[in-house]
Short mmCIF file of the C-alpha atoms (twelve columns), coordinates in Angstrom:
data_MODEL
# 
_entry.id   MODEL 
# 
loop_
_atom_site.group_PDB 
_atom_site.id 
_atom_site.type_symbol 
_atom_site.label_atom_id 
_atom_site.label_alt_id 
_atom_site.label_comp_id 
_atom_site.label_asym_id 
_atom_site.label_seq_id 
_atom_site.Cartn_x 
_atom_site.Cartn_y 
_atom_site.Cartn_z 
_atom_site.pdbx_PDB_model_num 
ATOM 1   C CA . MET A 1   -12.651 154.168 68.281  1 
ATOM 2   C CA . LEU A 2   -16.028 152.445 68.183  1 
ATOM 3   C CA . PRO A 3   -18.649 154.230 66.026  1 
ATOM 4   C CA . SER A 4   -21.081 156.008 68.345  1 
ATOM 5   C CA . SER A 5   -24.054 153.876 67.280  1 
ATOM 6   C CA . VAL A 6   -22.140 150.643 67.935  1 
ATOM 7   C CA . ALA A 7   -20.810 151.922 71.251  1 
ATOM 8   C CA . GLU A 8   -24.325 152.919 72.324  1 
ATOM 9   C CA . VAL A 9   -25.657 149.407 71.681  1 
ATOM 10  C CA . GLY A 10  -22.645 147.894 73.437  1 
ATOM 11  C CA . ARG A 11  -23.077 150.120 76.483  1 
ATOM 12  C CA . GLY A 12  -26.778 149.327 76.591  1 
ATOM 13  C CA . TYR A 13  -26.068 145.609 76.649  1 
ATOM 14  C CA . ALA A 14  -23.333 146.063 79.268  1 
ATOM 15  C CA . GLY A 15  -25.795 147.994 81.423  1 
ATOM 16  C CA . LEU A 16  -28.350 145.172 81.308  1 
ATOM 17  C CA . VAL A 17  -25.687 142.632 82.286  1 
ATOM 18  C CA . GLU A 18  -24.508 144.917 85.097  1 
ATOM 19  C CA . GLU A 19  -28.035 145.128 86.543  1 
ATOM 20  C CA . ASN A 20  -27.998 141.356 86.991  1 
ATOM 21  C CA . VAL A 21  -24.441 141.403 88.354  1 
ATOM 22  C CA . ILE A 22  -25.447 143.987 90.973  1 
ATOM 23  C CA . GLU A 23  -28.338 141.779 92.061  1 
ATOM 24  C CA . GLY A 24  -25.966 138.801 92.253  1 
ATOM 25  C CA . LEU A 25  -23.582 140.705 94.499  1 
ATOM 26  C CA . SER A 26  -26.451 141.759 96.745  1 
ATOM 27  C CA . LEU A 27  -27.376 138.073 97.084  1 
ATOM 28  C CA . VAL A 28  -23.826 137.342 98.218  1 
ATOM 29  C CA . ASP A 29  -24.175 140.055 100.862 1 
ATOM 30  C CA . ARG A 30  -27.355 138.345 102.062 1 
ATOM 31  C CA . ALA A 31  -25.609 134.971 102.195 1 
ATOM 32  C CA . LEU A 32  -22.704 136.438 104.155 1 
ATOM 33  C CA . ARG A 33  -25.111 137.865 106.703 1 
ATOM 34  C CA . ARG A 34  -26.805 134.469 107.094 1 
ATOM 35  C CA . GLY A 35  -23.604 132.606 107.836 1 
ATOM 36  C CA . TYR A 36  -20.003 132.235 106.800 1 
ATOM 37  C CA . ARG A 37  -18.229 131.160 109.983 1 
ATOM 38  C CA . SER A 38  -18.293 127.451 109.174 1 
ATOM 39  C CA . PRO A 39  -18.348 125.448 105.924 1 
ATOM 40  C CA . GLU A 40  -21.772 124.087 106.810 1 
ATOM 41  C CA . ALA A 41  -23.256 127.522 107.494 1 
ATOM 42  C CA . TRP A 42  -21.851 128.873 104.256 1 
ATOM 43  C CA . ARG A 43  -23.146 125.900 102.272 1 
ATOM 44  C CA . ASP A 44  -26.637 126.513 103.634 1 
ATOM 45  C CA . SER A 45  -26.334 130.238 102.855 1 
ATOM 46  C CA . VAL A 46  -25.361 129.543 99.241  1 
ATOM 47  C CA . GLN A 47  -28.231 127.089 98.957  1 
ATOM 48  C CA . SER A 48  -30.640 129.842 100.039 1 
ATOM 49  C CA . ILE A 49  -29.604 132.074 97.115  1 
ATOM 50  C CA . GLY A 50  -28.614 129.389 94.621  1 
ATOM 51  C CA . ASP A 51  -31.832 129.255 92.587  1 
ATOM 52  C CA . ARG A 52  -31.818 133.012 92.051  1 
ATOM 53  C CA . LEU A 53  -28.130 133.046 91.077  1 
ATOM 54  C CA . LEU A 54  -28.821 130.403 88.428  1 
ATOM 55  C CA . THR A 55  -31.796 132.450 87.224  1 
ATOM 56  C CA . LEU A 56  -29.515 135.469 86.822  1 
ATOM 57  C CA . GLN A 57  -27.187 133.413 84.623  1 
ATOM 58  C CA . VAL A 58  -30.132 132.400 82.449  1 
ATOM 59  C CA . LEU A 59  -31.400 135.995 82.253  1 
ATOM 60  C CA . ILE A 60  -27.992 137.218 81.111  1 
ATOM 61  C CA . ALA A 61  -27.667 134.463 78.501  1 
ATOM 62  C CA . ALA A 62  -31.152 135.380 77.241  1 
ATOM 63  C CA . LEU A 63  -29.863 138.848 76.315  1 
ATOM 64  C CA . ALA A 64  -27.396 137.502 73.745  1 
ATOM 65  C CA . ASP A 65  -29.577 137.080 70.642  1 
ATOM 66  C CA . ALA A 66  -31.261 140.487 70.919  1 
ATOM 67  C CA . TYR A 67  -27.897 142.150 71.507  1 
ATOM 68  C CA . LEU A 68  -26.347 140.432 68.487  1 
ATOM 69  C CA . ASN A 69  -29.288 141.457 66.303  1 
ATOM 70  C CA . ASP A 70  -29.034 145.081 67.422  1 
ATOM 71  C CA . VAL A 71  -25.275 145.447 67.150  1 
ATOM 72  C CA . LEU A 72  -25.178 143.919 63.662  1 
ATOM 73  C CA . ASP A 73  -28.155 145.977 62.539  1 
ATOM 74  C CA . VAL A 74  -26.463 149.293 63.425  1 
ATOM 75  C CA . GLN A 75  -23.446 148.144 61.397  1 
ATOM 76  C CA . GLY A 76  -25.720 147.586 58.389  1 
ATOM 77  C CA . GLU A 77  -25.137 143.839 58.478  1 
ATOM 78  C CA . ASP A 78  -27.604 140.962 58.216  1 
ATOM 79  C CA . PRO A 79  -28.293 139.657 61.757  1 
ATOM 80  C CA . SER A 80  -29.964 136.455 60.517  1 
ATOM 81  C CA . ALA A 81  -29.130 133.455 62.690  1 
ATOM 82  C CA . GLU A 82  -29.022 129.775 61.788  1 
ATOM 83  C CA . ALA A 83  -29.686 128.866 65.434  1 
ATOM 84  C CA . LEU A 84  -30.617 130.593 68.689  1 
ATOM 85  C CA . VAL A 85  -28.858 130.623 72.046  1 
ATOM 86  C CA . ASP A 86  -30.421 128.328 74.664  1 
ATOM 87  C CA . PRO A 87  -30.235 130.417 77.874  1 
ATOM 88  C CA . ALA A 88  -30.975 127.472 80.164  1 
ATOM 89  C CA . ALA A 89  -27.851 125.699 78.912  1 
ATOM 90  C CA . PHE A 90  -25.667 128.290 80.653  1 
ATOM 91  C CA . ALA A 91  -27.052 127.743 84.171  1 
ATOM 92  C CA . ASP A 92  -24.412 126.650 86.699  1 
ATOM 93  C CA . LEU A 93  -21.568 126.782 84.174  1 
ATOM 94  C CA . ALA A 94  -18.204 128.111 85.380  1 
ATOM 95  C CA . ASP A 95  -15.283 129.291 83.269  1 
ATOM 96  C CA . GLY A 96  -13.007 126.288 82.800  1 
ATOM 97  C CA . GLY A 97  -15.797 123.806 83.542  1 
ATOM 98  C CA . GLY A 98  -17.444 122.486 86.675  1 
ATOM 99  C CA . SER A 99  -20.319 123.756 88.781  1 
ATOM 100 C CA . TRP A 100 -20.431 127.503 89.405  1 
ATOM 101 C CA . LEU A 101 -22.379 127.134 92.640  1 
ATOM 102 C CA . GLN A 102 -20.053 124.416 93.875  1 
ATOM 103 C CA . THR A 103 -17.124 126.769 93.304  1 
ATOM 104 C CA . LEU A 104 -18.958 129.341 95.424  1 
ATOM 105 C CA . VAL A 105 -19.645 126.791 98.173  1 
ATOM 106 C CA . TYR A 106 -15.935 126.003 98.395  1 
ATOM 107 C CA . ALA A 107 -14.903 129.683 98.445  1 
ATOM 108 C CA . PRO A 108 -13.618 129.412 102.075 1 
ATOM 109 C CA . ASN A 109 -10.961 126.947 100.872 1 
ATOM 110 C CA . SER A 110 -9.292  129.793 98.972  1 
ATOM 111 C CA . ILE A 111 -8.380  131.526 102.245 1 
ATOM 112 C CA . ARG A 112 -5.118  130.238 103.633 1 
ATOM 113 C CA . ALA A 113 -5.679  130.945 107.321 1 
ATOM 114 C CA . PRO A 114 -8.312  132.769 109.381 1 
ATOM 115 C CA . GLY A 115 -7.248  136.144 110.714 1 
ATOM 116 C CA . ALA A 116 -8.453  139.630 111.452 1 
ATOM 117 C CA . ASP A 117 -9.192  140.239 107.757 1 
ATOM 118 C CA . TRP A 118 -10.787 136.822 107.127 1 
ATOM 119 C CA . ARG A 119 -14.271 138.317 106.630 1 
ATOM 120 C CA . THR A 120 -12.895 140.831 104.121 1 
ATOM 121 C CA . GLN A 121 -11.067 138.112 102.181 1 
ATOM 122 C CA . PHE A 122 -14.175 135.938 102.175 1 
ATOM 123 C CA . ASP A 123 -16.291 138.805 100.875 1 
ATOM 124 C CA . PHE A 124 -13.840 139.551 98.055  1 
ATOM 125 C CA . ILE A 125 -13.454 135.921 96.948  1 
ATOM 126 C CA . ALA A 126 -17.165 135.119 97.029  1 
ATOM 127 C CA . LYS A 127 -18.076 138.275 95.111  1 
ATOM 128 C CA . SER A 128 -15.293 137.649 92.587  1 
ATOM 129 C CA . ILE A 129 -16.741 134.212 91.860  1 
ATOM 130 C CA . VAL A 130 -20.227 135.625 91.363  1 
ATOM 131 C CA . LYS A 131 -19.208 138.708 89.401  1 
ATOM 132 C CA . GLY A 132 -16.814 136.763 87.192  1 
ATOM 133 C CA . GLY A 133 -19.302 133.967 86.635  1 
ATOM 134 C CA . LEU A 134 -22.121 136.270 85.570  1 
ATOM 135 C CA . ASN A 135 -19.912 138.290 83.235  1 
ATOM 136 C CA . ASP A 136 -18.490 135.068 81.787  1 
ATOM 137 C CA . THR A 137 -22.057 133.887 81.113  1 
ATOM 138 C CA . GLY A 138 -22.647 137.036 79.097  1 
ATOM 139 C CA . ARG A 139 -19.448 136.651 77.116  1 
ATOM 140 C CA . SER A 140 -19.947 132.920 76.510  1 
ATOM 141 C CA . SER A 141 -23.541 133.292 75.352  1 
ATOM 142 C CA . VAL A 142 -22.668 136.165 73.011  1 
ATOM 143 C CA . GLN A 143 -19.727 134.283 71.502  1 
ATOM 144 C CA . THR A 144 -21.968 131.229 71.107  1 
ATOM 145 C CA . GLY A 145 -24.552 133.317 69.289  1 
ATOM 146 C CA . MET A 146 -21.880 134.765 67.016  1 
ATOM 147 C CA . GLN A 147 -21.160 131.304 65.618  1 
ATOM 148 C CA . ALA A 148 -24.765 131.033 64.425  1 
ATOM 149 C CA . ARG A 149 -24.615 134.307 62.467  1 
ATOM 150 C CA . PRO A 150 -22.705 134.228 59.165  1 
ATOM 151 C CA . ALA A 151 -22.194 138.008 59.337  1 
ATOM 152 C CA . THR A 152 -20.024 137.821 62.460  1 
ATOM 153 C CA . ARG A 153 -16.491 136.853 61.482  1 
ATOM 154 C CA . TRP A 154 -14.800 138.986 64.121  1 
ATOM 155 C CA . TYR A 155 -15.237 140.725 67.425  1 
ATOM 156 C CA . VAL A 156 -13.471 143.579 69.177  1 
ATOM 157 C CA . ARG A 157 -13.054 144.190 72.909  1 
ATOM 158 C CA . MET A 158 -15.019 147.020 74.532  1 
ATOM 159 C CA . LEU A 159 -13.995 148.525 77.864  1 
ATOM 160 C CA . VAL A 160 -16.696 149.007 80.480  1 
ATOM 161 C CA . GLY A 161 -16.099 151.853 82.932  1 
ATOM 162 C CA . LYS A 162 -12.630 152.065 84.515  1 
ATOM 163 C CA . SER A 163 -10.551 149.124 83.328  1 
ATOM 164 C CA . CYS A 164 -7.177  147.633 84.173  1 
ATOM 165 C CA . ALA A 165 -4.011  148.266 82.192  1 
ATOM 166 C CA . ARG A 166 -4.077  144.901 80.421  1 
ATOM 167 C CA . CYS A 167 -7.636  145.435 79.194  1 
ATOM 168 C CA . ALA A 168 -6.864  148.999 78.133  1 
ATOM 169 C CA . ILE A 169 -4.134  147.966 75.693  1 
ATOM 170 C CA . LEU A 170 -6.289  145.144 74.272  1 
ATOM 171 C CA . ALA A 171 -9.405  147.284 73.819  1 
ATOM 172 C CA . GLY A 172 -10.626 147.575 70.245  1 
ATOM 173 C CA . ARG A 173 -8.374  144.853 68.874  1 
ATOM 174 C CA . LYS A 174 -9.883  142.585 66.252  1 
ATOM 175 C CA . TYR A 175 -10.179 138.826 66.915  1 
ATOM 176 C CA . ARG A 176 -11.731 135.996 64.914  1 
ATOM 177 C CA . SER A 177 -15.112 135.031 66.310  1 
ATOM 178 C CA . THR A 178 -13.805 131.637 67.442  1 
ATOM 179 C CA . VAL A 179 -10.859 133.031 69.443  1 
ATOM 180 C CA . PRO A 180 -11.512 132.780 73.215  1 
ATOM 181 C CA . PHE A 181 -12.058 136.076 75.013  1 
ATOM 182 C CA . ARG A 182 -9.053  136.915 77.187  1 
ATOM 183 C CA . ARG A 183 -10.206 137.955 80.641  1 
ATOM 184 C CA . HIS A 184 -9.007  138.098 84.217  1 
ATOM 185 C CA . LYS A 185 -10.906 137.671 87.468  1 
ATOM 186 C CA . ARG A 186 -13.627 140.330 87.849  1 
ATOM 187 C CA . CYS A 187 -13.105 141.446 84.222  1 
ATOM 188 C CA . ASP A 188 -16.204 143.132 82.804  1 
ATOM 189 C CA . CYS A 189 -15.071 143.845 79.214  1 
ATOM 190 C CA . LYS A 190 -17.533 142.879 76.480  1 
ATOM 191 C CA . HIS A 191 -17.528 141.515 72.914  1 
ATOM 192 C CA . ILE A 192 -18.567 143.809 70.091  1 
ATOM 193 C CA . PRO A 193 -19.417 141.401 67.247  1 
ATOM 194 C CA . ALA A 194 -18.215 142.781 63.940  1 
ATOM 195 C CA . ALA A 195 -18.488 142.065 60.248  1 
ATOM 196 C CA . GLU A 196 -15.616 141.336 57.867  1 
ATOM 197 C CA . ALA A 197 -15.236 144.993 56.878  1 
ATOM 198 C CA . VAL A 198 -14.812 146.334 60.425  1 
ATOM 199 C CA . ASP A 199 -12.918 149.616 60.615  1 
ATOM 200 C CA . ASP A 200 -10.108 150.350 63.056  1 
ATOM 201 C CA . TRP A 201 -11.868 150.429 66.414  1 
ATOM 202 C CA . THR A 202 -8.699  150.309 68.501  1 
ATOM 203 C CA . VAL A 203 -8.780  152.326 71.719  1 
ATOM 204 C CA . ASP A 204 -5.917  154.799 72.097  1 
ATOM 205 C CA . ALA A 205 -4.293  153.641 75.331  1 
ATOM 206 C CA . ASN A 206 -2.710  157.055 75.867  1 
ATOM 207 C CA . GLN A 207 -6.084  158.774 75.590  1 
ATOM 208 C CA . TYR A 208 -7.592  156.274 77.996  1 
ATOM 209 C CA . PHE A 209 -4.725  156.827 80.432  1 
ATOM 210 C CA . ASP A 210 -5.151  160.620 80.204  1 
ATOM 211 C CA . SER A 211 -8.877  160.271 80.904  1 
ATOM 212 C CA . LEU A 212 -8.097  158.857 84.370  1 
ATOM 213 C CA . SER A 213 -7.290  160.834 87.489  1 
ATOM 214 C CA . ALA A 214 -3.812  160.451 88.978  1 
ATOM 215 C CA . ASP A 215 -5.130  157.994 91.581  1 
ATOM 216 C CA . GLU A 216 -7.008  156.016 88.940  1 
ATOM 217 C CA . GLN A 217 -3.865  155.853 86.797  1 
ATOM 218 C CA . VAL A 218 -1.909  154.344 89.683  1 
ATOM 219 C CA . LYS A 219 -4.717  151.904 90.488  1 
ATOM 220 C CA . ALA A 220 -5.010  150.694 86.884  1 
ATOM 221 C CA . PHE A 221 -1.353  150.683 85.823  1 
ATOM 222 C CA . GLY A 222 0.691   150.687 89.047  1 
ATOM 223 C CA . LYS A 223 2.750   153.523 90.509  1 
ATOM 224 C CA . ALA A 224 5.962   153.038 88.498  1 
ATOM 225 C CA . ALA A 225 4.180   152.261 85.233  1 
ATOM 226 C CA . ALA A 226 1.923   155.299 85.612  1 
ATOM 227 C CA . GLU A 227 4.942   157.530 86.210  1 
ATOM 228 C CA . ALA A 228 6.706   156.088 83.159  1 
ATOM 229 C CA . ILE A 229 3.658   156.743 80.976  1 
ATOM 230 C CA . ARG A 230 3.407   160.322 82.262  1 
ATOM 231 C CA . LEU A 231 7.015   160.778 81.124  1 
ATOM 232 C CA . GLY A 232 6.062   159.589 77.646  1 
ATOM 233 C CA . ALA A 233 6.372   155.793 77.791  1 
ATOM 234 C CA . ASP A 234 4.194   153.722 75.483  1 
ATOM 235 C CA . PRO A 235 1.477   152.091 77.669  1 
ATOM 236 C CA . ALA A 236 1.590   148.881 75.609  1 
ATOM 237 C CA . GLN A 237 5.360   148.524 76.113  1 
ATOM 238 C CA . VAL A 238 5.054   149.133 79.845  1 
ATOM 239 C CA . VAL A 239 2.164   146.713 80.345  1 
ATOM 240 C CA . ASN A 240 3.505   143.961 78.081  1 
ATOM 241 C CA . ALA A 241 6.878   144.083 79.826  1 
ATOM 242 C CA . GLU A 242 5.232   142.765 82.995  1 
ATOM 243 C CA . SER A 243 4.432   139.422 81.341  1 
ATOM 244 C CA . GLY A 244 8.093   138.386 81.119  1 
ATOM 245 C CA . VAL A 245 9.399   139.619 84.472  1 
ATOM 246 C CA . TYR A 246 12.346  137.822 86.086  1 
ATOM 247 C CA . VAL A 247 15.146  138.629 88.530  1 
ATOM 248 C CA . ALA A 248 18.500  139.262 86.837  1 
ATOM 249 C CA . ARG A 249 21.993  139.967 88.106  1 
ATOM 250 C CA . ALA A 250 23.179  143.247 86.602  1 
ATOM 251 C CA . TYR A 251 24.957  146.432 87.617  1 
ATOM 252 C CA . GLY A 252 26.356  144.607 90.632  1 
ATOM 253 C CA . GLN A 253 22.951  143.793 92.106  1 
ATOM 254 C CA . GLU A 254 19.721  141.864 91.576  1 
ATOM 255 C CA . VAL A 255 17.236  143.754 89.405  1 
ATOM 256 C CA . LEU A 256 13.752  143.213 88.007  1 
ATOM 257 C CA . ALA A 257 14.036  142.703 84.262  1 
ATOM 258 C CA . THR A 258 11.746  141.464 81.494  1 
ATOM 259 C CA . SER A 259 12.347  139.125 78.583  1 
ATOM 260 C CA . THR A 260 9.493   140.691 76.600  1 
ATOM 261 C CA . GLY A 261 10.622  142.386 73.405  1 
ATOM 262 C CA . THR A 262 14.315  141.475 73.821  1 
ATOM 263 C CA . THR A 263 14.917  139.432 70.660  1 
ATOM 264 C CA . VAL A 264 16.785  141.353 67.961  1 
ATOM 265 C CA . ARG A 265 13.410  141.663 66.225  1 
ATOM 266 C CA . GLY A 266 11.730  143.072 69.332  1 
ATOM 267 C CA . THR A 267 11.264  146.745 70.092  1 
ATOM 268 C CA . ALA A 268 13.767  146.762 72.948  1 
ATOM 269 C CA . GLY A 269 16.056  144.145 71.395  1 
ATOM 270 C CA . LYS A 270 16.728  146.347 68.383  1 
ATOM 271 C CA . LEU A 271 17.829  149.214 70.622  1 
ATOM 272 C CA . LEU A 272 19.938  147.012 72.914  1 
ATOM 273 C CA . ALA A 273 21.558  144.976 70.127  1 
ATOM 274 C CA . ASP A 274 24.599  147.268 69.992  1 
ATOM 275 C CA . GLU A 275 25.330  146.362 73.626  1 
ATOM 276 C CA . GLY A 276 25.619  142.678 72.693  1 
ATOM 277 C CA . THR A 277 23.462  139.749 71.586  1 
ATOM 278 C CA . GLU A 278 23.427  136.003 72.206  1 
ATOM 279 C CA . LYS A 279 21.821  132.877 70.775  1 
ATOM 280 C CA . ARG A 280 19.820  130.945 73.366  1 
ATOM 281 C CA . PRO A 281 19.358  127.149 73.335  1 
ATOM 282 C CA . GLY A 282 16.178  126.102 71.548  1 
ATOM 283 C CA . SER A 283 15.537  129.529 70.027  1 
ATOM 284 C CA . ARG A 284 16.135  130.584 66.438  1 
ATOM 285 C CA . TYR A 285 16.446  134.243 67.441  1 
ATOM 286 C CA . ARG A 286 19.241  136.185 69.037  1 
ATOM 287 C CA . TYR A 287 18.541  138.093 72.251  1 
ATOM 288 C CA . ALA A 288 20.002  141.255 73.715  1 
ATOM 289 C CA . THR A 289 22.466  140.360 76.473  1 
ATOM 290 C CA . THR A 290 21.674  143.514 78.451  1 
ATOM 291 C CA . PRO A 291 18.740  142.826 80.806  1 
ATOM 292 C CA . ARG A 292 15.768  145.014 79.914  1 
ATOM 293 C CA . LEU A 293 14.985  146.807 83.175  1 
ATOM 294 C CA . MET A 294 11.402  147.224 84.317  1 
ATOM 295 C CA . PRO A 295 10.228  150.829 84.854  1 
ATOM 296 C CA . ASP A 296 10.247  150.182 88.619  1 
ATOM 297 C CA . GLU A 297 13.978  149.433 88.461  1 
ATOM 298 C CA . ILE A 298 14.700  152.513 86.399  1 
ATOM 299 C CA . PHE A 299 12.993  154.733 88.971  1 
ATOM 300 C CA . LEU A 300 14.711  152.909 91.818  1 
ATOM 301 C CA . ARG A 301 18.122  153.496 90.248  1 
ATOM 302 C CA . ALA A 302 17.183  157.123 89.588  1 
ATOM 303 C CA . GLU A 303 16.515  157.539 93.300  1 
ATOM 304 C CA . GLN A 304 19.694  155.727 94.307  1 
ATOM 305 C CA . LEU A 305 21.974  157.514 91.832  1 
ATOM 306 C CA . GLY A 306 20.327  160.923 91.780  1 
ATOM 307 C CA . TRP A 307 19.387  160.897 88.098  1 
ATOM 308 C CA . ASP A 308 17.653  163.985 86.755  1 
ATOM 309 C CA . ARG A 309 14.615  163.883 84.481  1 
ATOM 310 C CA . GLU A 310 16.735  163.849 81.314  1 
ATOM 311 C CA . GLU A 311 18.646  160.772 82.450  1 
ATOM 312 C CA . VAL A 312 15.428  159.004 83.445  1 
ATOM 313 C CA . LEU A 313 14.038  159.681 79.967  1 
ATOM 314 C CA . ARG A 314 17.285  158.434 78.391  1 
ATOM 315 C CA . GLN A 315 16.988  155.162 80.299  1 
ATOM 316 C CA . LEU A 316 13.298  154.796 79.454  1 
ATOM 317 C CA . ARG A 317 14.235  155.332 75.803  1 
ATOM 318 C CA . ARG A 318 17.151  152.909 76.039  1 
ATOM 319 C CA . PHE A 319 14.830  150.135 77.209  1 
ATOM 320 C CA . ALA A 320 12.127  151.068 74.648  1 
ATOM 321 C CA . TYR A 321 9.481   152.389 76.989  1 
ATOM 322 C CA . VAL A 322 9.749   155.803 75.318  1 
ATOM 323 C CA . LEU A 323 9.987   155.796 71.517  1 
# 
């Protein structure tokens, strides 16, 4: 876990960024009230708030140097910088390049067809662009400032508030300062710049899961994944499995399976190796031939076949969700 002094500085910085994000979202509300029913009306609405949105980006970028100085200081490291962040350089930048405001102007193009929920979709997309853009400005400016400070060789990921499953299993991991920050839309996780001798600041995903209410667990991890974790499944195994999902033919029907961890070196592959392995074209590893079922499929089969809790646990263990 993060040392309390480091976490306090990180939370303080996150709070300052969030103040600007909240203002940005309120500006979107104002723009939506002015007009969103036609591309022209929306363009004019964005223009009315554009200058202030760009100012918010600059204000967030301006927080980077002070934050880096503070977070290194509480670690007992030299915060001296060979260069300073230029806040103005981050105005109108969007993740992946291009104009941030232009992306906002074209937000209506992301909606496939108008309908009863068109206003709700518009609201979500426009606010996602603004929230993501402002948080990205914070992350980009901090990572830029890290490069100018010899003491920052690494960073770790800090969760902010209630986070998604993917962020929860990445929290506290150590990355080189030049490695891009992995984030999703609306992600609000933050960098914690760290020195070479950083301790283990990894977040215990099980503890994080247990800190959530039942509804929050389902919202963050999904219904089936949350149930699997309550039965003892490793959150990292459950979440990582989702990255390799495919439809397989097994047990006389189509099932949701995952390729993640199914080489003979993988966590699940080692357990399934006795059921058969195969060499796949272009790969130097052997894979388990038995499809690794997703937790959703295990629970579905439990319902269909009347499995009791012991059998469900046996299947979760067989596919390496419970160790």
